[in-house]
C-alpha positions in Angstrom: -86.0 6.3 51.0 -87.8 5.7 48.1 -85.6 8.8 45.9 -82.7 6.9 46.9 -84.3 3.5 45.4 -85.0 5.4 42.2 -81.8 6.8 42.0 -80.2 3.1 42.8 -82.6 2.0 39.6 -81.6 4.9 37.3 -77.8 4.1 37.7 -78.9 0.5 37.4 -80.5 1.3 33.9 -77.1 3.3 32.8 -75.1 0.5 33.9 -76.9 -1.9 31.4 -76.2 -2.0 27.9 -79.5 -0.5 26.5 -79.0 3.2 24.8 -81.6 5.7 25.0 -82.5 6.9 21.8 -83.6 10.6 22.1 -83.6 13.7 20.0 -80.4 15.1 21.1 -77.5 13.9 23.0 -77.9 13.8 26.4 -76.0 13.9 29.5 -76.8 12.6 32.6 -75.9 13.1 36.3 -77.3 11.6 39.4 -78.0 13.5 42.5 -79.4 11.3 45.7 -83.1 12.3 45.6 -82.8 13.7 41.8 -82.1 12.5 38.1 -81.1 15.6 36.1 -81.4 15.4 32.4 -79.0 18.0 30.6 -79.5 18.1 26.8 -76.1 19.9 26.8 -77.6 22.7 24.9 -78.9 24.1 27.5 -82.3 24.4 26.9 -85.2 23.9 29.3 -88.1 23.5 27.3 -88.2 19.6 27.4 -91.5 17.5 28.7 -91.2 13.9 30.1 -93.8 11.6 30.9 -93.7 8.2 32.8 -95.3 5.1 31.9 -95.6 3.8 35.5 -98.5 6.1 37.3 -96.6 5.3 40.4 -93.9 7.6 39.6 -93.5 11.4 38.0 -91.0 13.3 36.6 -91.2 16.9 37.1 -90.0 19.4 34.4 -86.9 19.8 36.1 -86.1 16.4 35.8 -86.7 15.1 39.4 -88.0 11.9 39.8 -90.9 11.4 42.2 -92.9 8.5 43.9 -96.4 8.8 43.8 -97.6 5.9 46.0 -96.0 3.3 47.8 -94.6 0.9 45.5 -94.1 -2.6 46.7 -92.6 -4.5 44.1 -89.8 -2.7 41.4 -89.1 -5.8 39.6 -90.9 -4.6 36.3 -89.0 -2.0 34.2 -89.9 1.2 34.4 -90.5 3.1 30.7 -89.9 6.6 30.1 -91.6 7.6 27.1 -90.5 10.3 24.4 -91.5 10.8 20.9 -88.2 10.1 19.3 -87.7 6.1 19.9 -88.1 3.6 22.3 -85.7 1.8 24.9 -85.5 -0.8 27.3 -86.0 -1.4 30.1 -87.4 2.2 29.7 -88.1 4.4 26.8 -87.8 8.1 27.3 -89.6 10.4 25.1 -87.9 14.2 25.7 -89.5 16.8 23.8 -88.2 19.6 22.8 -90.4 22.7 22.3 -89.8 25.5 20.2 -91.6 28.7 19.5 -93.4 29.2 16.6 -94.6 32.1 14.6 -97.8 29.8 13.6 -101.2 29.7 15.5 -100.3 26.2 16.5 -97.8 27.4 19.1 -95.1 24.8 20.1 -94.4 21.9 18.3 -92.3 18.9 18.4 -89.0 18.2 16.2 -87.7 15.2 15.3 -83.5 14.5 16.1 -81.6 11.5 15.6 -80.7 8.4 17.6 -77.9 8.7 20.2 -77.4 6.0 22.3 -74.8 5.8 25.5 -72.1 2.6 25.2 -73.2 -0.8 25.8 -70.9 -2.5 28.3 -70.7 -6.4 28.3 -68.6 -8.4 30.8 -66.2 -11.2 29.0 -66.2 -14.7 30.0 -69.9 -14.5 30.7 -71.4 -18.0 31.0 -74.6 -17.3 29.7 -76.8 -18.7 29.0 -76.7 -17.6 25.3 -77.6 -15.8 23.1 -78.4 -13.1 25.9 -80.2 -9.7 25.4 -78.1 -7.0 25.6 -80.9 -4.1 24.1 -84.1 -3.4 22.5 -84.0 -1.1 19.8 -87.8 0.3 19.1 -88.9 3.1 16.6 -92.0 5.0 17.7 -93.3 4.4 14.4 -93.9 0.7 14.8 -97.5 1.3 16.2 -98.3 2.4 13.1 -96.7 0.4 10.5 -94.4 -3.0 10.3 -90.5 -2.3 11.1 -87.6 -4.5 10.4 -84.6 -4.1 12.4 -81.3 -4.9 11.6 -77.7 -4.4 12.7 -74.2 -4.2 10.4 -70.2 -3.7 11.5 -67.9 -6.2 12.7 -69.3 -8.7 14.9 -72.4 -8.8 12.8 -72.1 -9.2 9.1 -68.1 -8.7 9.1 -65.4 -10.8 10.6 -65.9 -11.7 13.4 -68.9 -12.9 12.1 -72.3 -13.6 14.1 -70.9 -12.5 17.4 -74.5 -10.7 17.8 -77.7 -10.7 16.1 -80.9 -8.8 16.5 -84.4 -9.6 16.2 -85.5 -8.2 12.9 -89.3 -7.7 14.6 -88.9 -7.0 17.8 -85.4 -5.3 18.0 -83.5 -7.1 20.9 -80.2 -7.3 20.1 -77.9 -10.7 21.6 -74.7 -11.8 22.2 -74.2 -15.1 21.2 -71.1 -16.2 23.1 -68.7 -15.5 25.5 -66.5 -12.2 24.8 -62.6 -12.2 25.2 -61.6 -8.6 26.1 -57.8 -9.6 25.2 -58.8 -10.7 22.1 -61.2 -7.6 20.9 -62.0 -5.1 23.6 -64.7 -3.4 21.6 -67.3 -3.4 19.0 -68.7 -0.8 16.7 -72.2 -1.2 15.1 -75.0 0.5 13.5 -78.8 -0.1 14.1 -80.9 0.1 10.9 -84.8 0.5 10.7 -86.5 0.2 7.5 -90.3 -0.5 6.9 -92.0 -3.4 5.0 -90.9 -2.2 1.4 -87.1 -1.5 2.8 -87.7 1.8 2.9 -85.9 3.6 5.5 -87.9 4.7 8.6 -85.0 5.8 10.9 -81.4 7.2 10.6 -78.9 4.5 11.4 -77.7 4.3 15.0 -74.2 3.8 16.2 -74.1 1.1 19.2 -70.3 1.3 20.7 -70.0 -2.2 22.6 -67.2 -2.2 25.2 -66.1 -5.3 26.5 -65.5 -5.2 30.6 -62.2 -7.0 31.5 -61.9 -9.9 33.8 -58.9 -10.9 35.7 -58.7 -14.0 33.8 -54.7 -13.5 32.7 -51.9 -14.2 35.0 -48.4 -11.9 34.5 -46.2 -13.6 32.4 -42.8 -13.0 32.8 -40.4 -12.3 29.4 -38.2 -15.1 30.4 -38.1 -17.8 32.8 -34.6 -17.2 33.7 -33.1 -14.0 33.9 -29.2 -13.5 34.0 -27.5 -10.4 36.0 -24.6 -9.3 37.6 -22.8 -7.0 40.4 -19.5 -6.4 41.1 -17.9 -7.8 44.8 -17.9 -5.1 47.2 -20.6 -3.1 45.6 -22.3 -0.7 48.0 -26.1 -1.0 49.1 -28.5 0.5 46.3 -26.4 -0.7 43.7 -28.5 -1.5 40.4 -28.1 -4.9 39.4 -30.8 -6.0 37.3 -34.7 -5.7 36.0 -37.5 -8.1 35.7 -40.5 -7.7 33.8 -43.9 -9.2 33.6 -46.6 -8.6 31.5 -50.5 -9.0 32.3 -52.5 -9.0 29.1 -55.5 -7.7 31.3 -56.9 -4.0 31.0 -53.8 -2.3 32.6 -56.1 0.7 33.5 -57.9 -1.3 36.2 -56.5 -3.4 39.2 -56.6 -6.7 36.9 -53.5 -5.7 34.6 -51.6 -3.7 37.6 -48.5 -5.7 38.4 -46.5 -6.0 41.5 -43.3 -7.9 42.4 -41.4 -9.1 45.4 -38.6 -11.4 46.2 -39.8 -14.9 47.2 -36.3 -16.6 48.1 -32.8 -16.3 48.2 -30.0 -18.7 47.6 -27.6 -19.2 49.4 -28.4 -16.8 52.6 -24.7 -15.4 52.8 -23.6 -13.2 54.0 -27.5 -12.4 55.1 -30.4 -13.8 53.7 -32.0 -10.8 52.4 -29.0 -9.2 50.2 -31.0 -7.8 47.5 -34.5 -6.1 47.2 -36.9 -5.3 44.3 -39.0 -2.3 43.3 -42.5 -3.6 43.5 -43.9 -1.5 40.3 -40.5 -1.4 38.1 -38.8 -5.1 38.5 -35.6 -3.2 39.7 -33.3 -5.2 41.9 -30.9 -3.7 44.2 -28.6 -4.5 46.3 -29.6 -3.7 50.1 -26.4 -4.9 52.0 -22.8 -4.8 51.7 -20.2 -8.1 51.9 -20.7 -9.1 48.3 -17.5 -11.5 48.0 -17.2 -13.4 44.7 -14.1 -15.4 46.6 -17.2 -17.0 49.1 -20.5 -16.7 46.7 -20.3 -16.4 43.1 -23.8 -16.6 42.4 -27.1 -15.9 43.8 -30.6 -17.8 42.6 -33.4 -15.3 43.3 -37.5 -16.4 42.6 -39.3 -13.2 41.6 -43.0 -13.4 41.9 -45.0 -11.2 39.9 -48.7 -10.3 41.1 -51.6 -8.5 39.5 -54.4 -6.9 41.2 -51.6 -4.4 42.3 -50.5 -7.2 44.3 -53.4 -8.3 46.6 -52.2 -12.0 47.2 -55.9 -12.9 47.9 -57.5 -11.9 44.8 -55.0 -11.6 42.3 -53.4 -14.1 40.1 -49.2 -15.0 40.3 -46.3 -16.0 38.5 -43.0 -16.7 39.1 -39.5 -16.2 37.3 -35.7 -16.9 38.6 -33.0 -14.2 38.7 -29.4 -15.7 38.2 -27.1 -12.9 39.9 -23.1 -13.6 39.0 -20.7 -11.7 41.3 -18.2 -10.3 39.2 -14.9 -10.3 40.2 -12.4 -7.4 40.8 -8.8 -7.3 41.6 -9.3 -7.5 45.7 -6.9 -10.1 46.5 -3.0 -9.1 45.1 -0.7 -12.2 44.3 1.7 -13.9 46.5 4.5 -16.3 46.1 4.6 -19.2 48.0 7.9 -18.8 49.2 10.3 -16.3 50.2 13.2 -17.6 48.3 13.7 -19.8 45.1 16.7 -21.4 43.9 18.4 -22.8 40.5 21.3 -23.6 38.5 21.8 -22.8 34.5 25.1 -24.5 32.5 27.2 -21.2 31.0 26.5 -20.1 27.6 23.1 -21.8 27.7 20.2 -19.6 26.6 16.4 -20.0 26.1 16.6 -22.4 29.7 14.1 -22.3 32.5 16.4 -22.3 35.6 14.0 -21.8 38.1 10.0 -21.8 38.7 8.1 -19.5 40.9 4.7 -20.3 42.2 2.1 -17.8 43.1 -1.3 -18.0 44.8 -4.2 -15.5 43.2 -7.9 -16.3 44.8 -9.5 -14.0 42.3 -11.2 -15.1 39.0 -8.9 -17.8 37.4 -7.5 -16.6 33.6 -8.9 -13.3 34.3 -6.7 -10.0 34.1 -7.3 -9.9 38.0 -5.9 -13.5 38.3 -2.8 -13.3 35.8 0.5 -12.3 37.3 3.4 -10.2 35.9 7.2 -10.8 37.2 9.7 -8.4 37.0 13.4 -8.4 38.3 13.5 -5.5 40.3 17.6 -5.8 41.2 20.3 -8.4 41.2 20.3 -8.6 37.1 21.9 -5.2 35.4 22.9 -6.9 32.0 19.5 -8.2 31.6 20.7 -11.8 31.6 17.5 -13.4 32.6 13.6 -12.7 31.7 10.9 -14.3 33.9 7.9 -15.6 31.5 4.1 -16.3 32.8 2.8 -19.7 32.3 -0.6 -19.1 30.8 -2.1 -22.3 32.6 -0.7 -22.0 36.0 0.2 -18.4 36.5 3.8 -19.8 37.6 6.9 -17.4 36.8 9.6 -19.3 34.8 13.3 -17.6 35.0 14.7 -18.0 31.7 18.1 -17.4 30.4 18.0 -14.7 27.5 21.6 -13.9 27.3 24.5 -16.3 28.0 26.1 -16.1 31.2 29.8 -16.4 31.9 31.1 -18.9 34.5 34.3 -17.1 34.3 32.7 -13.7 35.1 30.0 -14.8 37.0 29.3 -17.7 39.4 25.9 -16.9 40.9 23.2 -14.2 40.8 21.0 -13.0 43.3 17.7 -11.9 42.2 15.0 -9.5 43.9 11.8 -10.6 41.9 8.2 -8.6 42.5 4.9 -10.1 41.0 1.5 -8.2 40.3 -1.5 -8.5 38.2 -1.8 -7.2 35.1 -5.0 -5.6 36.2 -4.4 -2.8 39.2 -5.7 -3.7 42.4 -9.0 -2.5 43.4 -9.4 1.1 45.4 -8.2 0.4 48.9 -6.6 -2.8 48.4 -2.8 -3.1 49.6 0.2 -5.1 47.9 1.1 -8.0 50.0 4.4 -8.5 51.7 4.4 -12.0 50.1 4.3 -10.5 46.6 8.0 -10.6 46.2 11.0 -12.9 46.6 14.6 -13.6 46.2 16.1 -16.2 43.5 19.5 -17.4 43.7 20.8 -18.8 40.2 24.0 -20.7 40.4 26.1 -21.0 37.0 27.7 -24.0 36.0 31.1 -24.4 34.4 31.4 -25.9 31.1 34.3 -26.7 28.4 33.9 -23.7 26.2 35.1 -24.2 22.5 38.2 -21.8 21.7 37.2 -18.2 20.1 39.0 -16.5 17.4 39.2 -12.9 18.5 38.7 -11.7 15.3 35.9 -13.4 13.2 36.0 -13.0 10.1 39.7 -12.1 9.9 40.6 -9.8 7.1 44.0 -9.5 5.2 45.2 -8.1 2.0 47.6 -10.0 -0.5 48.7 -8.9 -4.4 47.3 -12.1 -6.4 50.8 -14.0 -8.2 51.5 -14.9 -4.2 54.1 -17.9 -4.9 53.4 -20.9 -2.8 54.9 -21.4 0.5 54.3 -17.6 1.4 53.2 -16.8 5.0 50.0 -14.9 5.0 49.1 -14.5 8.8 48.8 -16.1 12.2 45.0 -17.2 12.7 45.1 -18.3 16.5 42.4 -18.9 18.7 42.0 -18.3 22.7 40.5 -20.7 24.9 37.7 -19.1 27.6 38.1 -21.9 30.4 40.9 -19.8 32.1 40.6 -22.0 35.1 41.5 -25.2 33.3 44.9 -25.7 30.8 44.1 -27.0 27.7 46.0 -27.5 24.2 44.1 -26.1 20.8 45.1 -27.6 17.5 43.8 -25.9 14.3 42.8 -27.8 10.9 41.5 -26.6 7.7 37.4 -26.8 7.6 37.2 -25.1 4.2 39.4 -24.1 1.4 37.4 -24.2 -2.0 40.7 -23.6 -4.2 42.8 -25.6 -1.9 45.4 -22.9 -1.8 46.2 -22.4 1.8 47.8 -24.6 5.1 47.6 -24.0 8.5 50.1 -24.9 11.1 48.4 -27.3 13.7 49.6 -25.7 16.8 50.0 -22.1 16.3 47.7 -21.7 13.6 50.2 -19.8 10.8 48.5 -20.1 7.3 51.0 -20.5 4.5 49.9 -20.8 0.9 50.3 -24.1 -1.2 49.6 -22.4 -4.6 49.6 -19.1 -6.1 46.6 -16.8 -5.2 44.4 -15.8 -8.7 42.1 -13.3 -8.5 40.5 -14.3 -11.6 39.4 -17.7 -10.1 36.3 -18.5 -10.0 36.3 -19.3 -6.3 37.2 -15.3 -5.9 33.7 -13.4 -5.1 34.2 -9.5 -5.0 38.1 -9.9 -5.2 37.4 -11.7 -2.0 38.7 -15.3 -0.9 37.5 -16.9 1.9 38.8 -20.0 4.0 37.3 -21.5 7.1 39.5 -23.0 10.0 38.9 -25.2 12.8 40.0 -24.8 16.6 39.4 -27.6 18.9 40.8 -28.1 22.5 41.4 -31.3 24.7 38.6 -30.8 27.1 36.0 -33.5 28.2 34.3 -33.3 26.4 36.5 -31.8 23.4 34.8 -28.2 22.0 35.9 -26.6 19.0 35.2 -23.2 17.3 35.4 -22.1 13.6 36.7 -19.0 12.5 36.6 -17.2 8.7 39.7 -15.8 7.0 38.7 -13.5 4.2 41.9 -12.6 1.7 41.3 -9.4 -0.3 43.2 -9.9 -3.3 45.1 -6.9 -4.9 44.9 -7.0 -8.9 47.8 -7.4 -10.8 48.4 -7.0 -14.7 48.5 -10.7 -15.5 45.3 -11.6 -18.3 45.9 -10.1 -21.6 42.9 -8.8 -23.6 40.6 -11.2 -25.9 39.3 -9.6 -29.2 35.3 -9.6 -29.3 33.2 -10.5 -31.6 34.8 -13.6 -32.8 33.0 -13.4 -36.4 31.6 -10.5 -38.7 30.0 -10.4 -41.6 30.9 -7.5 -44.3 30.0 -6.4 -48.2 32.4 -7.2 -50.7 32.4 -3.7 -51.6 33.8 -0.6 -49.7 30.9 1.3 -48.4 29.7 2.7 -44.8 28.3 -1.2 -44.5 31.4 -2.7 -44.9 32.8 -2.2 -41.2 32.7 -4.1 -38.3 32.8 -2.3 -34.6 35.4 -4.1 -32.7 36.3 -4.4 -28.6 37.8 -6.3 -26.3 37.5 -8.0 -22.9 39.8 -8.1 -19.6 39.7 -10.2 -16.8 41.6 -7.9 -14.7 40.7 -5.0 -13.1 41.1 -1.2 -13.3 43.5 0.1 -14.3 44.8 -2.8 -16.0 42.1 -2.7 -18.6 41.2 -0.4 -21.2 41.6 1.8 -22.9 42.4 -0.6 -25.8 45.2 -0.4 -28.4 43.9 -2.5 -31.7 46.6 -3.0 -34.4 46.9 -5.3 -37.7 50.3 -7.3 -38.0 52.7 -6.6 -40.4 52.4 -10.1 -41.4 51.2 -11.6 -43.6 51.2 -8.4 -45.9 47.8 -8.8 -47.1 46.2 -7.7 -44.0 47.3 -4.4 -44.0 46.5 -4.3 -48.0 43.3 -5.4 -47.2 42.2 -4.1 -44.3 42.3 -1.3 -41.6 41.6 -1.1 -38.2 40.7 2.4 -36.7 40.1 3.4 -33.1 36.7 5.1 -32.1 37.1 4.9 -28.2 39.0 3.7 -25.5 37.4 0.8 -25.7 36.1 0.1 -29.3 37.7 0.2 -32.7 36.2 -0.1 -36.2 37.6 -3.1 -39.0 36.9 -2.3 -42.4 38.1 -2.9 -45.8 40.8 -0.6 -47.5 40.6 -1.7 -50.8 37.5 -1.1 -53.3 36.3 -4.8 -53.6 37.4 -8.3 -52.3 36.2 -11.7 -53.2 33.3 -13.2 -51.5 34.4 -15.8 -48.8 35.3 -16.0 -45.6 38.8 -14.1 -44.0 40.5 -14.7 -40.5 42.2 -11.1 -40.1 44.9 -11.0 -37.1 44.5 -8.4 -34.7 46.7 -7.3 -32.0 45.1 -6.0 -28.7 46.9 -4.3 -26.1 45.6 -3.1 -22.8 46.7 -0.4 -20.6 48.5 -2.3 -17.8 52.2 -1.3 -16.6 53.8 -3.2 -18.2 51.0 -3.7 -20.7 50.0 -7.0 -22.5 49.0 -8.0 -25.8 47.5 -10.7 -27.1 47.3 -11.5 -31.0 43.4 -12.5 -32.1 42.0 -13.6 -34.8 38.2 -12.5 -36.1 36.5 -14.6 -38.4 34.9 -12.1 -41.3 32.6 -12.8 -43.6 32.7 -11.3 -47.4 29.5 -11.5 -49.3 27.7 -9.5 -52.1 24.8 -7.5 -50.7 21.8 -6.0 -52.1 20.8 -2.0 -51.9 20.2 -2.0 -48.1 23.6 -3.5 -47.5 22.3 -6.8 -46.6 23.8 -9.8 -47.9 22.1 -11.7 -50.6 20.9 -15.6 -50.5 23.4 -16.4 -53.0 26.4 -14.3 -51.6 25.7 -16.0 -48.1 25.7 -19.2 -49.5 28.8 -18.7 -51.5 30.2 -16.8 -48.6 29.8 -19.8 -46.1 33.3 -22.2 -46.6 34.1 -24.8 -44.6 37.2 -25.1 -42.5 39.8 -27.6 -42.9 38.8 -28.9 -39.5 35.1 -29.4 -40.5 36.2 -30.9 -43.9 38.2 -33.5 -42.1 35.7 -34.3 -39.8 33.3 -35.3 -42.6 35.6 -37.6 -44.3 36.4 -39.5 -41.1 32.7 -39.7 -40.6 32.2 -40.8 -44.0 35.2 -43.5 -43.6 33.8 -44.9 -40.7 30.5 -45.3 -42.1 31.9 -47.2 -45.2 34.1 -49.4 -42.7 30.9 -50.4 -40.9 29.2 -51.7 -44.0 32.3 -53.6 -45.2 32.1 -55.3 -41.5 28.4 -55.9 -41.7 28.8 -57.4 -45.4 31.7 -59.6 -44.3 30.1 -60.8 -41.3 26.9 -62.0 -43.1 28.9 -63.9 -45.5 31.1 -65.7 -43.0 27.4 -66.8 -41.2 26.2 -68.1 -44.2 29.1 -70.4 -44.5 29.0 -71.6 -40.6 25.3 -72.4 -41.5 26.0 -74.5 -44.3 28.9 -76.7 -42.9 27.8 -76.9 -39.5 26.4 -80.4 -38.7 23.5 -81.1 -36.2 24.0 -80.8 -32.8 21.4 -83.1 -31.2 21.8 -86.9 -31.5 19.5 -88.3 -34.6 17.7 -90.7 -31.6 16.7 -87.6 -29.8 15.4 -85.7 -32.8 12.1 -85.1 -32.3 11.5 -84.4 -36.6 9.9 -86.3 -38.9 9.7 -89.3 -35.7 6.8 -91.0 -34.2 6.3 -90.7 -30.5 5.8 -93.4 -28.4 4.1 -92.1 -24.7 3.2 -94.5 -21.9 -0.4 -95.4 -21.0 -2.4 -92.9 -18.3 -4.5 -94.1 -15.6 -8.1 -93.7 -15.2 -10.3 -90.8 -14.3 -11.5 -89.6 -11.2 -14.5 -91.9 -11.0 -12.3 -94.9 -12.0 -9.9 -94.5 -9.0 -10.9 -97.8 -7.4 -10.4 -99.6 -10.8 -6.9 -102.0 -10.8 -4.6 -100.7 -13.3 -2.7 -103.3 -13.2 -5.2 -104.5 -15.7 -4.2 -101.9 -17.9 -0.5 -102.2 -17.4 1.7 -103.9 -20.3 2.0 -107.9 -20.2 5.1 -109.0 -18.9 4.0 -112.6 -20.2 1.9 -113.8 -23.0 0.3 -116.8 -21.3 -3.0 -114.4 -20.3 -3.4 -113.6 -24.1 -3.0 -117.3 -25.6 -5.2 -118.8 -22.6 -8.2 -116.4 -23.7 -10.9 -117.8 -25.9 -10.8 -117.3 -29.6 -12.1 -114.2 -30.8 -11.3 -112.1 -27.7 -7.8 -110.7 -27.3 -6.4 -107.4 -25.7 -5.4 -105.2 -28.6 -4.1 -102.5 -26.4 -1.0 -104.7 -25.9 1.8 -104.5 -28.7 1.7 -107.8 -31.0 4.0 -110.4 -30.2 5.9 -110.1 -33.7 9.6 -108.9 -34.3 9.7 -105.0 -34.3 10.6 -103.3 -37.6 14.1 -101.8 -38.2 14.1 -98.3 -39.1 16.3 -96.7 -41.1 19.3 -94.7 -39.0 19.9 -91.2 -40.0 23.7 -90.5 -40.8 25.5 -88.3 -38.6 25.8 -85.5 -41.0 23.3 -86.1 -43.9 23.3 -84.4 -47.0 20.3 -81.4 -47.3 19.2 -83.3 -50.5 18.9 -86.9 -48.4 16.2 -85.3 -46.4 13.5 -85.9 -48.4 14.3 -89.7 -49.0 15.1 -89.8 -45.3 11.6 -88.9 -44.5 10.1 -91.0 -47.0 11.7 -94.1 -45.6 10.4 -93.7 -42.3 7.0 -93.0 -43.0 7.3 -96.5 -45.0 8.5 -98.3 -42.1 6.3 -96.7 -39.2 3.1 -97.9 -42.2 4.5 -101.4 -42.3 5.0 -101.9 -38.5 2.5 -103.7 -36.9 3.9 -103.1 -33.5 3.7 -99.0 -33.4 0.6 -97.6 -31.8 -1.9 -97.0 -32.4 -2.5 -101.0 -33.2 -5.1 -100.7 -35.9 -7.7 -103.2 -34.5 -10.4 -103.5 -32.3 -10.0 -102.6 -28.5 -11.7 -104.5 -26.2 -11.8 -103.5 -22.7 -12.4 -106.0 -19.8 -13.9 -103.2 -17.3 -14.9 -99.9 -17.7 -15.1 -98.6 -13.8 -17.8 -98.0 -11.7 -20.8 -95.7 -13.2 -20.6 -92.2 -14.3 -22.8 -89.1 -13.2 -22.9 -88.4 -17.5 -25.8 -89.3 -19.0 -26.2 -91.7 -21.7 -24.4 -90.7 -25.2 -26.4 -93.0 -26.9 -28.3 -90.5 -28.6 -24.9 -89.6 -30.6 -24.9 -92.5 -32.8 -24.5 -91.4 -36.6 -27.5 -92.1 -38.6 -26.7 -95.1 -40.4 -29.4 -95.0 -43.1 -29.2 -92.6 -46.0 -26.3 -90.8 -47.6 -25.3 -87.5 -46.2 -23.8 -84.6 -48.2 -20.6 -83.7 -47.2 -19.9 -81.4 -50.1 -20.3 -78.3 -48.3 -16.8 -78.9 -46.2 -15.3 -77.8 -49.6 -16.3 -74.4 -48.9 -14.8 -74.0 -45.8 -11.4 -73.1 -47.1 -8.0 -75.3 -47.7 -7.6 -76.0 -43.8 -10.7 -78.8 -44.6 -9.4 -79.8 -47.7 -8.8 -83.2 -46.4 -11.5 -83.8 -44.5 -13.7 -82.8 -47.8 -11.9 -85.1 -49.4 -12.5 -88.1 -47.1 -16.2 -87.4 -46.6 -17.1 -85.9 -49.5 -16.3 -88.5 -52.2 -13.7 -87.2 -54.3 -12.3 -87.9 -57.6 -10.1 -90.3 -55.9 -13.5 -92.4 -54.7 
């Protein structure tokens, strides 16, 4: 029993942080009653000593209790020469045979301390001692201990510290394995002078993991899908949860399970999950999207290998969508459908086929395709699918004729764009019959050949019958009358018989007309029946006009220039154009007429090719000037046509290069008779306009001198003094009796007034002065006398306003909102200088004379 206790004690020592400082690395193995120390070099010469006399260690490493031990709470110390360790210091000695007389001697080795394990999240108290480091030389001299590395003097700083005197190392705060799982420190021992006493020792501290983290899912909601009708064992999706704890221990080993499934159809457990990988599989058949389109599964992840009593758990949601397969064939809602269509109509929907498909809407498994199996060999109909509701629209794509087919019996088959799933058969309701009735309508007359082409020679005289352009009425079951009219005839050459469509000419057909294109003349005619409603059709007649030689050639060019002396440059290349077509054109024949004789004497024409000739001087020298040379041009028609054309040739002196000089060009540039006549006419017109203008100005001057005044002298406002009526009071005087300001009808109120007070705004009671009367036709020289007489009469007329006297008013109305203007009184003291008014210009000259005191003063 004591041996077992000793073994447990040693095990507890080995599980604690302290490390044994030995001369050689030690490998420890523990038995039930034996502690065996192996130095890894398989050396046997090792001696051990125990600090407790109750225990002894034999050379083979066996620990024995020498006597009964009542209390084992005190630490057991094992002494060795190389270092100290708490709770036990072991001093292994390695003996070595020596040739000296001393025999065996000890050999010192480096420190080696086993790793220190510290549990995370310790509650303290802190600082908490981990290990004590001692040197066997601390009994002889003072030793100072220190540690370095991450966690001591490097970040994270001050996680560990050491007592420099006693060598006790502490942890200062709780550790977190998920933040840092291990620490590597180095312990140092120096004397008081800082000299190294022992070699640095490595300290490895491992943080023991605790189950302090729950499993965390990568997503709170997972989305997966599985096809409907899938077999059991089909992989659906995978969920993953991570645990921050140590995954090499049960703390980080996660296990999965399904907590619930919604809905519970067709069974509550349609899915299972691999507890280790998180893969979700189907475990039963019966997935049907048309019944259940989505399942919601709650998945739980638990650490501690899924132990619900000790492990931590977390949950996530898995949404499993059941994808559609084409397991439902489309079915038409009726066995027969019907419709009707007017004849000759296209792109109209004549029937609507409705279908039901329980698969995913707007998917290839749901989209319908319609096919006409029989009843339409000529392809009059096409069934288009409505993308919104999947209906089939029977559409006319080729006109139908009531006279040929009065009804159509179609067989329609409907299917999906996607093929049916394996094992699914087509429904009997995937086909139906469609009856389409054709309605008769009044069809327009039709020209059998449209356009119709005929050939005639040009020059056909008016009244010639060209052809009969008749139309046919497609309505065989209705007798109707067709009438014809002309719709388009650009040159107005043709006439059509209203009843039978016979076409005759009204004018001569000309191939060279501007309305003929590529020898073809086109006219359009209208044929209308008398149906209800009336219908009409159009037809085009194309007349191919055969050319005849009816156009003489025309000489080109119209003007040319040659040197006055015969030379290679005194030549002109000429040709001709002919409106006719081959063979009524070239080769052309060019010749000079015999009259006048000077033409052939001065000029000669020689043929170059079939269409070109050359005109040149025959004589060595010809005076500069402009010459009109006649040339006769003949074509190759049968019979040929000739034309006498004039070419205007300018003869001028030339330089060494054969170009006309400037002087010669001016001398040669003569004016024709027409130009001279035009210039003379312009000069005559200009002189006539000047003469007419001069005569008109003189006449106007005479009329102005003899013209009397157009207005009555009494109404003439010029040089007259105008009298205006009195105005009423202002805005503030509206309550004033205006009758006081009116012109009195009698003079009693003036006579009765006291002496010295009278109304001076009234006209004096005296006879008015007589103004001179202007004669009806005044002479211009009497105007000045007339003005002076009027001015003199006005100055001497006391009744003329304004009356030159002091104005006295009886009442001025109520008070005004304006302030007093008494401050504007003119200064009565001293003389004011107004000489500066003379500097203001002529407009202020009168004012300067009045106030400046001029010479008239």
